[in-house]
N, C-alpha and C positions, 0 to 999 in steps of 0.2 A: 463505532464500534470497533474499528479496527486500532485505532489509537488507545481504546479503552484495553484492548486485548494486550496489546504491546506495554501497556503499564501493568496490567496484570501480572504478565510474565516477567517483569523487571527489565525487559529489554529498552536500550537506548535507541534512539532514531531521530531523524531529523523530519520536520514537517516543513513542505515548502507550500507557501500559499499561492493559488493559482488564480487566475483573472475568472471572473463569472461568465464571461463571454466565452464559450467553447472555442470559438475560430481564434480566441486571443490566447489559448492553451498551448503555446509553441512548445515549451519544455515537456509539457505532458506528452504531447503526440512525438517529441524525437524521442522519448525514452520507451513509449509503448505502442506508437503506431496508431493513438485513436485519442480522444479528447475528453474521455471521462474520467472521473477519480472515484474511487481512491486507486491509487497505483502503489505497488510495493516493489521495490528493488533491494533484493538481498544477495549481495554479491553478485553471482552469474543469474540468478533466478528474478525474473520480472513477472508480476501477478497484476492483471487489472479488473479483478472481479472481487467484490468483498467475501462472498462466501468461500471462495477458491483460496483468498488471502488468509481469512481465519484457520480454514484448515490446514494450510501450508504452516502456518505459526504453531497451530497444536501438535502437529505431526513432527516438526524440526526441534521445537523448544518445550514441548510438553504440554498437556493440556491443563487448563485451570479449572476444568469441570469436576 
C-alpha cells in the first residue's frame, strides 16, 4: 500500500529489499529500532507503521483521495 501511494503521488523513492528473517534485518533495525516493514525515511522523519506512513504522505504531499 505504501508503494502504491508513493506512485499515486508521483514521488520517487528507493525500495530496499530486506531478508525474510526478522533477525537478519539489520538495516531495518539500524534505521528504525525494530525489525518490521514497511519503514519510511523522509529526510529527518522516520515512520514504521503503514497507516502512519500513509497519513504522513497524504498530509505532506497531498491526498490522492
